[in-house]
Backbone as CSV, one residue per row, in Angstrom:
resi,resn,N_x,N_y,N_z,CA_x,CA_y,CA_z,C_x,C_y,C_z
1,UNK,-141.282,245.061,-85.830,-140.038,244.379,-84.578,-139.785,242.800,-84.648
2,UNK,-138.592,243.000,-84.137,-138.028,241.756,-84.088,-138.127,241.416,-82.281
3,UNK,-138.538,240.288,-81.956,-138.563,240.404,-80.651,-137.609,239.318,-79.979
4,UNK,-136.786,239.556,-79.653,-135.739,238.446,-79.214,-136.027,237.903,-77.235
5,UNK,-136.019,236.899,-77.369,-136.354,236.446,-75.802,-135.153,235.640,-75.505
6,UNK,-134.933,236.207,-74.470,-133.351,235.306,-73.513,-134.348,235.030,-72.130
7,UNK,-133.209,234.133,-72.053,-133.691,233.590,-70.187,-132.795,232.244,-70.708
8,UNK,-132.820,231.988,-69.315,-132.118,230.566,-68.341,-132.913,229.430,-68.605
9,UNK,-132.760,228.162,-68.992,-132.987,227.366,-69.558,-134.924,227.056,-68.896
10,UNK,-135.813,226.882,-69.119,-137.099,226.723,-68.215,-137.547,227.806,-67.718
11,UNK,-137.192,229.005,-68.062,-137.353,230.389,-67.712,-139.122,230.728,-68.471
12,UNK,-139.084,229.633,-69.631,-140.762,230.350,-70.238,-140.851,230.713,-71.670
13,UNK,-138.909,230.923,-72.078,-138.906,231.532,-73.342,-140.163,230.971,-74.425
14,UNK,-140.466,229.752,-74.471,-140.763,229.315,-75.719,-142.088,229.128,-75.544
15,UNK,-142.990,228.857,-74.423,-144.002,229.330,-74.131,-144.780,230.800,-74.192
16,UNK,-144.083,231.287,-73.926,-144.582,232.832,-73.448,-144.112,233.477,-75.017
17,UNK,-142.844,233.334,-75.566,-142.546,233.595,-76.661,-144.135,233.156,-78.015
18,UNK,-144.385,232.092,-78.251,-145.431,231.536,-78.616,-147.006,232.040,-78.372
19,UNK,-146.928,232.570,-77.525,-148.468,233.292,-76.780,-148.008,234.684,-77.272
20,UNK,-146.940,235.257,-77.092,-146.941,236.782,-77.459,-147.131,236.717,-79.266
21,UNK,-146.114,235.941,-79.763,-146.715,235.687,-81.037,-147.851,235.817,-82.146
22,UNK,-148.355,235.178,-81.149,-149.947,235.215,-81.667,-150.808,236.122,-81.172
23,UNK,-150.415,237.084,-80.028,-150.853,238.417,-79.568,-150.911,239.288,-80.854
24,UNK,-149.396,239.515,-81.379,-149.050,240.035,-82.365,-149.408,240.005,-83.738
25,UNK,-149.603,238.573,-83.933,-149.867,238.131,-85.250,-148.306,238.128,-85.988
26,UNK,-147.591,237.693,-84.970,-146.517,237.471,-85.633,-145.343,235.895,-85.723
27,UNK,-145.123,235.653,-86.923,-143.967,234.438,-86.882,-143.362,234.154,-85.769
28,UNK,-143.565,232.671,-85.458,-142.843,232.826,-83.835,-141.350,231.926,-84.817
29,UNK,-140.625,231.910,-84.320,-138.852,231.147,-83.816,-138.496,230.368,-83.098
30,UNK,-138.257,229.117,-82.477,-137.404,228.553,-81.621,-136.075,228.446,-81.739
31,UNK,-135.268,228.792,-81.456,-134.087,228.968,-81.831,-133.538,227.176,-82.012
32,UNK,-133.850,226.627,-80.528,-133.779,225.057,-80.730,-134.312,224.379,-82.191
33,UNK,-135.441,224.987,-82.222,-135.842,223.824,-83.431,-135.446,224.519,-84.762
34,UNK,-134.806,225.644,-84.663,-134.371,225.810,-86.184,-133.151,225.303,-86.000
35,UNK,-132.144,225.324,-85.054,-130.857,224.639,-84.867,-130.975,222.799,-85.011
36,UNK,-131.954,222.302,-84.731,-132.239,221.010,-85.629,-132.360,220.890,-86.981
37,UNK,-133.059,221.731,-87.284,-133.375,221.831,-89.213,-132.178,222.668,-89.893
38,UNK,-131.643,223.266,-89.123,-130.458,223.732,-90.110,-129.614,222.717,-89.746
39,UNK,-128.991,221.944,-88.889,-127.967,220.823,-89.111,-128.623,219.651,-88.930
40,UNK,-130.151,219.688,-89.177,-130.268,218.073,-89.348,-129.894,217.299,-88.512
41,UNK,-130.339,217.577,-86.932,-129.692,216.686,-86.309,-130.583,216.594,-84.604
42,UNK,-130.635,215.963,-83.408,-131.310,216.350,-82.463,-130.258,217.267,-81.718
43,UNK,-130.923,217.919,-80.822,-130.090,218.754,-79.848,-129.173,217.898,-78.994
44,UNK,-129.533,216.840,-78.628,-128.169,215.966,-77.782,-127.066,215.867,-79.298
45,UNK,-127.143,215.413,-79.998,-126.097,214.843,-81.128,-125.613,216.342,-81.373
46,UNK,-126.356,217.503,-81.466,-125.715,219.011,-81.567,-125.031,218.985,-80.211
47,UNK,-125.295,218.717,-79.242,-123.977,219.097,-78.045,-122.450,217.947,-78.527
48,UNK,-123.146,216.928,-78.532,-122.076,215.744,-78.914,-121.270,216.688,-80.048
49,UNK,-121.893,216.363,-81.090,-120.803,216.743,-82.526,-120.135,218.670,-81.991
50,UNK,-120.685,219.022,-81.168,-120.228,220.894,-80.791,-119.485,220.784,-79.115
51,UNK,-119.175,219.805,-79.007,-118.497,219.680,-77.125,-117.817,220.984,-76.457
52,UNK,-117.339,221.685,-77.564,-116.470,222.821,-76.736,-117.725,224.210,-77.132
53,UNK,-118.158,224.736,-75.682,-118.870,225.727,-75.769,-118.598,227.287,-76.787
54,UNK,-117.474,227.404,-76.444,-117.440,228.399,-77.891,-118.211,228.223,-79.608
55,UNK,-117.796,226.737,-79.623,-118.092,226.611,-81.126,-119.426,226.705,-81.232
56,UNK,-120.006,226.221,-80.313,-121.828,225.677,-79.842,-122.550,227.340,-80.141
57,UNK,-121.423,227.922,-79.265,-122.431,229.127,-78.932,-122.085,230.056,-80.487
58,UNK,-121.235,230.114,-80.949,-121.017,230.668,-82.403,-121.913,230.157,-83.440
59,UNK,-122.288,228.793,-83.534,-122.771,228.007,-84.479,-124.453,229.096,-84.324
60,UNK,-124.966,228.493,-82.669,-126.564,229.045,-82.518,-126.418,230.659,-82.973
61,UNK,-125.150,231.183,-82.499,-125.331,232.305,-83.429,-125.813,232.571,-84.563
62,UNK,-125.058,232.269,-85.281,-124.882,232.325,-87.031,-126.017,231.987,-87.042
63,UNK,-127.285,230.649,-86.787,-128.646,230.767,-86.836,-129.334,231.473,-87.006
64,UNK,-129.127,232.259,-85.498,-130.196,233.606,-84.905,-129.911,234.412,-85.633
65,UNK,-128.810,234.877,-86.411,-128.639,235.729,-87.317,-129.231,235.570,-88.519
66,UNK,-129.071,234.019,-89.317,-129.591,233.886,-90.618,-131.248,234.197,-90.520
67,UNK,-131.952,233.297,-89.422,-133.442,233.647,-88.856,-134.151,235.056,-89.281
68,UNK,-133.162,235.986,-88.647,-133.356,237.571,-89.145,-133.269,237.982,-90.309
69,UNK,-131.943,237.775,-90.853,-131.322,238.100,-92.085,-132.569,237.569,-93.244
70,UNK,-132.841,236.270,-92.884,-134.022,235.834,-93.913,-135.480,236.409,-94.022
71,UNK,-135.655,236.413,-92.652,-137.380,236.788,-92.534,-137.713,238.349,-92.446
72,UNK,-136.351,239.184,-92.167,-136.428,240.690,-91.912,-136.771,241.334,-90.715
73,UNK,-138.078,241.225,-90.710,-138.752,241.649,-89.525,-139.960,241.232,-89.044
74,UNK,-140.752,241.983,-88.620,-141.953,241.194,-87.440,-141.872,239.666,-87.176
75,UNK,-141.099,239.325,-86.447,-140.761,237.986,-86.022,-141.058,238.191,-84.026
76,UNK,-141.380,236.861,-83.844,-140.414,236.716,-81.977,-139.979,235.353,-82.159
77,UNK,-138.536,235.208,-81.340,-137.534,234.034,-81.401,-137.601,233.839,-79.767
78,UNK,-137.407,232.962,-79.599,-137.414,232.105,-78.305,-135.518,231.724,-78.225
79,UNK,-134.546,232.529,-77.859,-133.223,232.330,-77.739,-133.055,231.547,-76.873
80,UNK,-132.406,230.267,-77.440,-132.084,229.415,-76.178,-130.730,229.878,-75.873
81,UNK,-130.395,229.291,-74.620,-128.993,230.392,-74.291,-127.939,229.891,-74.751
82,UNK,-127.081,231.433,-75.017,-125.644,231.279,-75.900,-125.475,232.122,-75.130
83,UNK,-124.285,231.314,-74.250,-123.611,232.045,-73.235,-122.177,232.766,-73.538
84,UNK,-122.076,233.767,-74.511,-121.111,234.258,-75.191,-121.534,235.662,-75.786
85,UNK,-121.775,236.681,-75.425,-122.582,237.847,-76.052,-122.342,238.083,-77.425
86,UNK,-120.628,238.042,-77.621,-120.229,238.460,-78.673,-121.110,237.501,-80.022
87,UNK,-122.225,236.648,-79.530,-122.504,235.817,-80.252,-124.280,236.542,-81.008
88,UNK,-124.494,237.881,-79.664,-125.904,238.026,-80.669,-125.600,240.059,-79.982
89,UNK,-124.502,239.877,-79.466,-124.548,241.714,-79.255,-125.149,242.475,-80.301
90,UNK,-125.047,242.468,-81.254,-124.551,243.115,-82.880,-126.090,243.006,-82.965
91,UNK,-126.811,242.195,-82.652,-128.040,241.686,-82.734,-128.885,243.117,-82.487
92,UNK,-128.699,242.974,-80.902,-129.405,244.516,-80.318,-129.228,245.504,-80.072
93,UNK,-128.191,245.820,-81.295,-127.899,247.091,-82.064,-129.265,247.659,-82.632
94,UNK,-129.337,246.778,-83.337,-130.435,247.016,-84.296,-131.905,247.805,-84.031
95,UNK,-132.122,248.382,-84.924,-133.346,249.259,-84.549,-134.532,248.844,-84.685
96,UNK,-134.888,247.929,-85.536,-135.943,247.408,-84.882,-136.306,245.904,-84.201
97,UNK,-135.100,245.523,-83.130,-134.878,244.223,-82.468,-135.189,245.236,-80.795
98,UNK,-136.648,244.436,-79.933,-136.568,244.508,-79.001,-136.148,243.396,-78.622
99,UNK,-135.311,243.378,-77.258,-135.069,241.993,-76.612,-135.338,242.160,-74.835
100,UNK,-135.862,241.109,-74.253,-136.314,240.998,-73.428,-135.261,239.575,-72.770
101,UNK,-135.299,239.710,-71.319,-134.709,238.675,-70.659,-135.532,238.704,-69.381
102,UNK,-136.549,237.299,-69.723,-137.352,236.867,-68.450,-136.282,235.976,-67.289
103,UNK,-136.573,236.414,-66.723,-136.402,236.150,-65.180,-137.166,235.302,-64.058
104,UNK,-136.977,234.734,-63.559,-137.835,233.964,-62.509,-137.009,233.408,-61.256
105,UNK,-137.707,233.301,-60.249,-136.964,232.361,-58.833,-136.259,230.881,-58.883
106,UNK,-135.044,230.715,-58.535,-134.688,229.352,-58.609,-135.699,227.893,-58.585
107,UNK,-136.376,228.477,-57.372,-137.842,227.773,-57.137,-138.664,227.768,-58.150
108,UNK,-139.211,228.760,-58.734,-140.584,228.593,-59.943,-139.994,227.714,-61.139
109,UNK,-138.303,228.003,-61.121,-137.661,227.615,-62.814,-137.352,225.767,-62.452
110,UNK,-137.431,225.641,-61.405,-137.511,224.482,-60.887,-138.578,223.696,-61.568
111,UNK,-140.083,224.518,-60.659,-141.345,223.423,-60.994,-141.297,223.708,-61.908
112,UNK,-140.797,224.392,-63.185,-141.545,224.174,-64.839,-140.563,223.189,-65.408
113,UNK,-139.138,222.700,-64.383,-138.546,221.860,-65.333,-139.053,220.453,-65.696
114,UNK,-138.245,220.528,-67.001,-138.680,218.836,-67.845,-137.646,218.413,-68.372
115,UNK,-137.712,217.423,-68.899,-136.699,216.608,-69.432,-136.486,216.186,-70.949
116,UNK,-135.390,215.753,-71.904,-135.711,215.329,-72.951,-134.971,214.337,-73.172
117,UNK,-135.543,213.090,-73.821,-134.429,212.187,-74.572,-133.774,212.320,-75.478
118,UNK,-133.313,211.058,-75.763,-132.235,211.158,-77.156,-132.707,211.998,-78.452
119,UNK,-133.976,212.091,-78.289,-134.665,211.976,-79.605,-135.550,213.501,-79.774
120,UNK,-135.060,214.485,-78.323,-135.760,215.287,-78.473,-137.263,215.410,-77.846
121,UNK,-137.626,214.351,-77.637,-138.710,214.508,-76.881,-139.084,214.479,-75.395
122,UNK,-139.632,215.778,-75.194,-139.595,216.100,-73.487,-141.217,214.995,-72.671
123,UNK,-139.717,214.948,-71.548,-140.899,214.387,-70.712,-140.701,214.787,-69.067
124,UNK,-141.837,214.695,-68.502,-141.360,214.808,-67.033,-141.295,213.320,-65.806
125,UNK,-140.489,213.858,-64.941,-140.032,212.756,-63.758,-139.966,213.645,-62.581
126,UNK,-141.162,213.245,-62.273,-141.460,214.511,-61.319,-140.543,214.094,-59.974
127,UNK,-140.576,212.913,-59.604,-139.983,211.731,-58.721,-138.208,211.983,-59.185
128,UNK,-137.366,211.781,-59.590,-136.785,211.678,-60.776,-136.449,213.613,-60.049
129,UNK,-136.753,214.289,-60.253,-136.682,215.877,-59.735,-136.279,216.426,-58.746
130,UNK,-137.682,215.781,-58.152,-137.428,216.025,-56.485,-136.590,215.327,-55.759
131,UNK,-136.279,214.128,-56.334,-134.997,213.680,-55.370,-133.573,214.352,-55.838
132,UNK,-133.500,215.108,-56.574,-132.100,215.577,-57.114,-132.615,217.195,-56.980
133,UNK,-133.526,217.681,-56.182,-133.846,219.149,-56.097,-132.876,219.690,-56.001
134,UNK,-131.975,219.713,-54.818,-130.788,220.392,-54.051,-129.688,221.243,-55.850
135,UNK,-129.716,219.894,-56.170,-128.569,219.737,-57.579,-129.450,220.686,-58.594
136,UNK,-130.695,220.185,-58.638,-130.961,221.508,-60.030,-131.241,222.746,-59.435
137,UNK,-131.733,222.966,-57.837,-131.808,224.225,-57.822,-130.423,224.998,-57.736
138,UNK,-129.347,224.561,-57.464,-127.881,225.070,-57.543,-127.525,225.359,-58.902
139,UNK,-127.979,224.543,-59.647,-127.723,224.629,-61.136,-128.154,225.834,-61.644
140,UNK,-129.574,225.899,-61.366,-130.558,226.677,-61.781,-129.753,228.335,-61.230
141,UNK,-129.160,228.116,-59.792,-128.877,229.411,-59.648,-127.982,229.831,-59.700
142,UNK,-126.492,228.938,-60.828,-125.568,229.200,-60.877,-125.585,229.982,-62.337
143,UNK,-126.447,229.334,-62.777,-127.445,230.075,-64.271,-127.520,231.572,-64.057
144,UNK,-128.624,231.610,-63.335,-129.023,233.128,-63.216,-128.079,233.891,-63.068
145,UNK,-126.747,233.734,-62.118,-125.644,234.398,-61.615,-125.128,234.608,-62.849
146,UNK,-124.670,233.943,-63.585,-123.760,233.444,-64.959,-124.119,234.879,-66.066
147,UNK,-125.294,234.816,-65.942,-126.455,234.938,-67.419,-126.641,236.848,-67.042
148,UNK,-125.903,236.808,-65.860,-126.664,238.657,-65.588,-125.014,239.291,-66.345
149,UNK,-123.815,239.070,-66.324,-122.837,239.172,-66.717,-123.274,239.263,-68.552
150,UNK,-123.514,238.082,-69.077,-123.695,237.212,-70.405,-124.830,238.158,-70.790
151,UNK,-126.182,239.117,-70.043,-127.007,239.756,-70.553,-127.115,240.944,-69.896
152,UNK,-126.288,241.562,-69.648,-125.837,242.862,-69.534,-126.497,244.137,-70.290
153,UNK,-126.603,243.560,-71.421,-126.763,245.101,-72.876,-128.108,244.783,-73.134
154,UNK,-128.935,243.592,-72.349,-130.366,243.765,-72.732,-130.896,244.174,-71.400
155,UNK,-131.724,245.798,-71.684,-131.834,246.411,-71.062,-133.420,246.026,-70.380
156,UNK,-134.124,245.139,-71.479,-135.707,244.838,-70.603,-135.737,243.794,-70.155
157,UNK,-135.702,243.776,-68.592,-135.638,242.188,-67.766,-137.159,242.412,-67.353
158,UNK,-137.853,241.493,-67.776,-139.142,240.887,-67.161,-139.215,239.576,-65.893
159,UNK,-139.619,239.952,-64.830,-139.646,239.031,-63.807,-141.075,238.209,-64.029
160,UNK,-140.793,237.030,-64.380,-141.949,236.211,-64.657,-143.004,235.693,-63.463
161,UNK,-142.145,236.168,-62.167,-142.799,235.448,-60.748,-143.912,234.365,-61.079
162,UNK,-143.646,233.548,-61.802,-144.063,231.786,-61.760,-145.641,232.505,-62.278
163,UNK,-146.123,233.428,-63.084,-146.932,233.816,-63.933,-147.493,232.823,-64.611
164,UNK,-148.766,232.854,-64.945,-149.307,231.829,-65.828,-148.648,232.939,-67.727
165,UNK,-148.633,231.997,-68.204,-147.724,231.909,-69.758,-149.039,232.882,-70.248
166,UNK,-150.562,233.209,-70.546,-151.206,234.446,-70.791,-151.064,235.394,-70.380
167,UNK,-150.883,235.417,-68.687,-150.589,236.842,-68.195,-149.109,237.386,-68.517
168,UNK,-148.600,236.500,-68.522,-146.761,236.849,-68.961,-146.904,237.436,-70.204
169,UNK,-147.788,236.941,-71.093,-147.462,237.089,-72.494,-148.451,238.680,-72.538
170,UNK,-149.147,238.751,-72.036,-150.314,239.672,-72.104,-149.364,241.354,-71.525
171,UNK,-148.966,241.083,-70.577,-148.271,242.329,-69.647,-146.839,242.367,-70.837
172,UNK,-145.979,241.728,-71.364,-145.608,242.121,-72.802,-145.989,243.052,-73.632
173,UNK,-147.490,241.976,-74.331,-147.583,242.692,-75.353,-148.138,243.926,-74.858
174,UNK,-148.630,244.424,-73.757,-148.481,245.915,-73.207,-147.480,246.653,-73.457
175,UNK,-146.477,246.519,-72.742,-145.318,247.297,-72.555,-144.757,247.230,-73.885
176,UNK,-145.034,246.762,-74.483,-143.735,246.639,-76.112,-144.300,247.662,-77.084
177,UNK,-145.329,248.780,-77.048,-144.987,249.818,-77.440,-144.254,251.185,-76.635
178,UNK,-144.360,250.983,-75.657,-143.253,251.256,-74.899,-141.630,251.534,-74.766
179,UNK,-141.845,250.111,-75.031,-140.170,249.351,-75.096,-139.802,249.879,-76.514
180,UNK,-140.499,249.726,-77.287,-140.070,250.210,-79.289,-139.661,251.843,-78.988
181,UNK,-140.866,252.268,-78.454,-140.748,253.917,-78.799,-139.099,254.211,-77.834
182,UNK,-139.070,254.096,-76.905,-137.770,254.051,-76.537,-136.565,253.217,-77.295
183,UNK,-137.247,252.153,-77.803,-135.809,251.840,-78.337,-135.742,252.694,-79.968
184,UNK,-136.418,252.702,-80.416,-136.335,254.136,-81.336,-135.738,255.259,-81.146
185,UNK,-136.181,255.618,-80.099,-135.523,257.202,-79.324,-134.213,257.200,-78.799
186,UNK,-133.855,255.863,-78.305,-132.356,256.009,-78.153,-131.750,255.621,-79.270
187,UNK,-131.872,254.521,-80.634,-131.459,254.300,-81.870,-131.062,255.604,-82.443
188,UNK,-132.172,256.612,-82.394,-131.975,257.988,-83.186,-130.986,258.933,-82.606
189,UNK,-131.144,258.850,-81.068,-129.772,259.840,-80.236,-128.357,259.169,-80.847
190,UNK,-128.153,257.674,-81.471,-126.989,257.174,-81.067,-126.487,257.255,-82.459
191,UNK,-127.764,257.321,-83.248,-127.163,257.363,-84.838,-126.518,258.846,-84.982
192,UNK,-126.877,259.700,-83.962,-126.698,261.213,-84.611,-125.751,261.662,-83.667
193,UNK,-124.413,260.681,-82.475,-123.549,260.595,-82.002,-122.507,260.337,-82.985
């Protein structure tokens, strides 16, 4: 199986994806990390060098497709936001791909909100975050509303509901056989049409 984990920023894709990959014994890939490696840059420089979202999402989609092509099977990939479905929708049609969108409330995502500096070092600044809470809650809400359309082809939606990383990964792990069976059945029907 190739498990693609989608969702808005700070919903828990990387943390839950890593834990799920450990449970499965699969390699784990974080798209942000792979982009930094592929383009030999920081994420901030990648954003600055690709100011137009269309070009940026296209490049992210290309790196995602390359990870899958180079590794073929049995992996978990945390997909950093690609807000143009045409850059990943073809992957969702692959027989071995299981895609899940992690969802949570604005408040829960805000609680997990972290920042990064120009060198991609992650840090926490709760004073700043709380001083600008209304702005961040609004921004998170807008992202959640926006991705409903972008991620509509992703059938499996998992509501994190502020669960621990271990609990969320365990629940996803238990649901995977069922989701993989559904995918194979749907794939078989589509190929007969």
